[in-house]
N, C-alpha and C positions, 0 to 999 in steps of 0.2 A: 880286540878291545881294543876301544876308540880311545884317538889320541889326544888331548887337551892341551894347549899350550897356558898357560896363565902366567900373563905379564903383570907384573906390579913392583916398584924400588923400596917398597919394602922386604928385607928380607923372611920376617914373622909372616909376614900377607901368607907368602908364596909356599912358606914351610907349613901354613895352615893347611892350605890347599891339601899337600902331598898326604897331609892326615887324613883329610878329612873323607878324598875321592879317590886316596891313591890305588882301594882294592875296588873302583868300578872302573877305572880309566887307567890309563897311562899318562903319569901327569908330566908335563915337559916345564920349566921355566925360563923366563926371562927375566933381568932388571932394568930392562928401560926399551922406548923404541926402536931403538938399531937395532938393539940386542933381537930384538922381537921377529922385524923384519927374516934376518938371519934364520933365523929358528925357522920361519913359517916355509923361506924359500928349504932346509935346509930337512926339517924334520915332516913336510908335509901332515899338520895336524888338524883332525874334523872338526875342530872348533878353536877358540880361541876369549880368552876372559881377559880384559885387558883395562885397566887404571887410567884414569885421563889423567890426573894431574902428575906428572913426571917429569924430570930433569930432561935437558933436553931436547930430544924430538917427545911431545905430548901426546898423549893415547889418540884425540882427533887427527893429530899428523900422519901418527902411527896407520889407522884405520882407513885414511885415504889411499895412503901408499902400500896393504897390502890389499888393498881392491883392487888395483890398479893390473896387480898380477895372479892375484888367486882370488877373481871377485866371488866364486862361489863357497869361501870358508863362510860360516857363521862367528860373527864377533859381538859379541857380548862385551859392553862397555860398564865397567863400575866406577864410582867415586863417592866421597864421602860430604863432598860438595854437591848436592845436589842443585842445580836450577835449570829452568825452563829452556831459558836458550841454549844450554849443553845439551840439551836431551833436544830439541828439534834439529839443533846441529848436525848431532852423532847418527841419529834417523836419516839425515835429509842426505849422510858420507854415507850408507848403505849398511848401519850398523843393524844386526839382528834383533836386539834388545839394548835395555839401557835400563839400571838396576843403583840404586843406592845404597851405600853401607851405613850401617853395619845391615845385615841379612841374612835370614835363615837360612842353612844350608840345604831343606830341604825345599825352600823356595827358590834355592839358584838351582836344585839338581833337576825341578819341571823345565825353568827355563832351557837347562841343558840339551835335556833330553827333548824338548820340541823342536830347538836349533839343531840338534841331531837327526831329526826326523825330517825336519825341513831339506835337510844338505841332501838329503836323500833324492828330493823331488824338484831341489834348487835349479830355477831356468836363470841367466846372467840376468841381472836387473841394468834397468840403464841409468846410469846415476849421473852428476855435474856438479861443477863445485861454484858456490853463488857466494858471495862477498857474503859479510857480514852482515846483519839488517841495522839498519843506519839509526842515529842515536834519536831520530828524532820520533822513533816508530814506539808507541809504548807496548811497557813490554805485558807477555801474560805471566804475573806473579801467582807462584802456590807452590806447592812441595806434597798436597796429594795424590794418590791415583791417577785417581779420575785427571786430573791435571797433564800432571806426568805421560798417561795414556793418549789424551790429546794431542801435547805436543809427539807425543811420535808419531803418529797419526798423520799431526800436518809434515814433517818430515819424509815420510811415505809418501803422499799426494798430492806435494808443493811442485814438483817438476812435471808433474802430469798435467795435462787440458780436462780431464772428469771434472763433471759436474760434481757438488758438494754441497751438502744439505746439513744445516747449521739445526737441532732441533733443540730449546731450554727455553725457559722463563725468561720472559721478560727482563734485562738486568743481571746473567746470567755474563755477558762479556763474546756476545756472539758473533758483533761486530768485531771484536778484536780477533777472536779467531781469524775470521775472512781476510782481515789483514793481515796478518801471520801465515796464514795461506799465501795471498798475494806476496808480501815482502819476500818469499825463500823461493817465487817461482821466478821462471825466466822470463814472466811479462813483469816482472816489476817498477821498470824502466816505463812502461806504458801508461794511462789513465788505471787509476783505481775509482771506481763511481757505486756512490752507497745510493741506495732508491726505498725507501720506505714506503711499503705497499700500502699501508694499514694509514698515513698520516694522508696522504691525497685521496682529493674527490673523487667518488667512482668517476664522473666524468672523465675528469684529465689524468686518470691512467696512463691512458692508450697516447693521448697526446703528450706527454711527457717522458716515455717510452720508446715512440715511435716518431716524434714529431708532426710537422703535417705541413701543406702545401699552403700558399698563397691562397686564400680565400677558400680555405676545405672547410671553414663553419663562420658563424658570426663576431666576429674579433678578430680571424685569423687575416692579418692585415700583410704579412709578411712570412716566409716562408721559414721554422726555424725545426731545425737537429735535433733528433731526441735523444734520450742516454745511450741505446743501443749503439747510434752512430757514434756518438762522441767517443766512447770507453774502445770505438774498434782499434783491437791488439791488445787488448788488455785485459780489467777483469773487472763483471759488473757484479752488484751484489744487490740481491732483491729481498729486503728484509719483510721481517711478516708476509712473505708471500700466500700463505693462508687465507688472507683477506683479501686475495685478487677475485675479480667478477668472472664468471665463469666463459665470459666473450673476451676479453683479453687475456684468460687462462689460453685459449683454443690459439691466440697469434702467439701468446710466446714460446707454446711446444712448437709452432714453427718454426723459428728463429732455433729455438734448439737442433730440431731437426735436420733445417738445411742450409742455417746461417741464413736466412734471406727473410725481409720484410719490405712494405711498400708503409711510405709518410700517409698520414691521413689526406686523403684527397689528394693523392699521388696515382698515377701508376708504373712509374718507374721503380724496377727490382734491384733494393739495393744489398748487399753481401759484408758481410760482419763477420770478424774473427777474433770473437770473445771465448772468455773463460766465463762461466756463469756460477755462482756460490749464493744457494739461496739459505734462506733461515724462517725459521716457524715458531710460535710459542705452544700451535696446537697440534694434537696427534693426526697427522697430515692420514695416515690408512682409515682413520675413523669418518674423520672427512668424506675420503671416499669413498666407502662405505653408505654415508648419509646421501651423498648425491651433490655434496659440495664441492669438493675439488676431483677433476680429469684424475681419471687412473692412468692413463697412458702420459699425464705433467709428472706426475707423481713419480713412477717408473724411470723417467723423464732424467729428475733432480736427484732421486736416490742411488745413484749409481754407490757416490760414498756418501755413508749417514755417518752424523757425528752426533751424542748426544751427552750434553756441558749437564752437571745437577746443579740443582738449587745449594746455594751457599752454605743454608743448612743443614744439607749432607756432606759438603766438606770443611767440616770447623777448624780442621788443622789448618787450614788454610789463612784463619783469620787476622791472626799476628802479623806474618810476613806480608800483609794483603795492608795492616795499617802502619809499618812500619814505611814500606813505601809510597801511602797514599799521602802521609803524614811530609814525608819530604817533598810528594811535588805539589801537595798544599802549599808548603812554606815557600817555594821558588811561585807559586801562580799570586801570594796574595804578600810575599816578600814579610813573610815570620820566620820564626828564630824558636820553633817546638823541636824536644830535643829528645823529647819520650814522652810514656805513656804510663799512667802508676798502675798498678796491678787491679785493682778493685775499678777500674773504667777499661783495661784489658779484658777482665772478668766478666765486663757487663755486655760489652761489644758480644764474646763469646757464646754469652749465654741466651742472645738475643734470637727470635726465628729470621730473621730479616726476610719479609717476603718481598721487598726491591732487591733482593740482591747484593751485586755488589755496588751497583749503581746508587743504590741506598747507601751502605757502607762508605763510599766515595762524599756520595755530599753531606752524610755525616761527621765525618772527619773534618771535611771541609768546614762544614758551620763550626765545629769544635776548634777546630786551629784559629779561625776567626774571632771568635768571641773570648778564646781561653784568658785567665789574666797572670798566668805564667807563663813558663817556658816549658812547663810538663803537662804533660793534658791532664784534667782532674775526671771523675765519676759526675761530676757537678757540671763539666766544659761540654756534656754528652745532653744531646737531646733526642728523644727517639721519637719518629711519628706518634705513634701510641699512647705516647705522653703529653704532645703536640694537639694531636686531635684526640682529645678525651672527652667523656660522655657529657662537662660541665659546657667546654668548649661547642659540642655539635649541637647543643640545645641553646646556647647563645646565638649560633647561628640562625637555627630556625626562628629561633624567637623573631629574629633582623630579618627573614625572608617572610613569615605569617602577615607581622607589620607590614612591610611594605605593600602585600596583598591586601591589606585588608582597610590600609591608609585610605584608597580612595583616588589616590594621588597617582599620576600618570609615570611610565615607565621606570617599574619596579625590578626591572632587570640593572637598570642603571644605576639606579638609587643604594642595590646590594652589593653591585659588583664594587662602587665607592666605597662603601659602611669598611668592605671588609681590607678593601685596597690600604684604607688611611689606617684601620688596625696595626696590618701588617708593616709598613712602612712605619710607623709609630714604635711598634715593638722590635724592629731591628735598628733603630736610632737608641733605644734603651739599653740595646743588647753590646751595642757597639758604644757605648756614652757619650752618642753625637756623632762620633767619625761619621764623617760620608763615604771616607773612599772602602773603609771594613763594611757598612751598611749594606753601600749598595751588590759590594760581589757578595757578600750574605746573601741579597736578593735576588743576587742573578740579572740586573738590572746598569746600565748607564748611570755612570755618574749624575747624568746631564738630565737623564729621565729622572732621578732622585731627586736631584734640584728642582725641576718643573711640579713633582709631586707637593714635594715639602710648601711649595707656594701655595699649590694649588690650595690643598688642604689648611694651608696658614698653620702646620707645625711648626710645632715651636718645642726645639730640649733645654734641658738646664739640668748639668750633671748634679 
């Protein structure tokens, strides 16, 4: 009979485990981390289930110490206070799995059986201690299984140098995941450089990544060090790699294979030591089958793959995300929003969020800026589908048609000016003429806003 050690400071919890699992396993208990260390040494359990929040030595500390002497014992961490940072920390320190209370006995039994099975095949893993994530780093926020599983995987792969491929729609937080891998890695004190492959013109991608020598092409009046060279020793994040052209793909493949490249126009072979994390909103296996993405590069990148589901598939994360985003918007805009009304939260939970977390973030930030009180109401929320309504699209089309039919020059400039003027005017209306709030709402500087107000001769009266 397999022996299970249950570590929890609550007597009722320990007793419930004995009742629920006593017939299947030999259940032994410990009431704190120190007691757990003694029981591990004395009883040699086959698996450990341990609470995180305990007086004295907490679960993470006990986990770390158990792994120092008994690294092959699977340890399942339990907590009633599920948060993503703890999940990452637990998995990084070598926990087999992480489960939040309350849980179903059948769910835990499945995890226990998998842990026992893996213990029979377990090879000692390499683990190391990393300081807490810097406070300046944005947090991964959520309590859904998808987010907790992502955090577990981050903890498992962060200390390695294997490539990671992040797959998900735009706005789901792929760069945030990439930065979490970086900040929990041994490279965290080296550079992290993000390159958006879709945002760079095709003819500039190679020079941006590899750099160039003076005279390599017209306008290359000096040597330029590329992103690969800049982040040597650190981590490079290639966002939207599915949009990279085939020629650049072949050169990136060489970097992954040999860690070498040449600057454009140069013949000196440069060796780099870096970790590559890539992201895409495309199905790369389909892109490979259609001949638009190199299969050898795909397999090089796809060592560890992480699929990040869209926000509409993990709506249980929305309330905790809203709370976090309100607090952050308060700091950034110097507001004091203290909560959100039930109908406003319900509206946020009911919306489909095609732009995912990024769209939610922008919606909350805008609501915080224009809110009339300290509690966000449904009236403070403006969704894109409300913003860009049929009437709005018809009005834009009318402006465009008028610009083309007028026969006057530069229709592009005229349409842009009309839309820009209307956008600034509406921002001033929403903020009651407050230029600081209006510039923040528009995402431009206050200096730029003042220039535009003068350019369009806009006046606002409350």
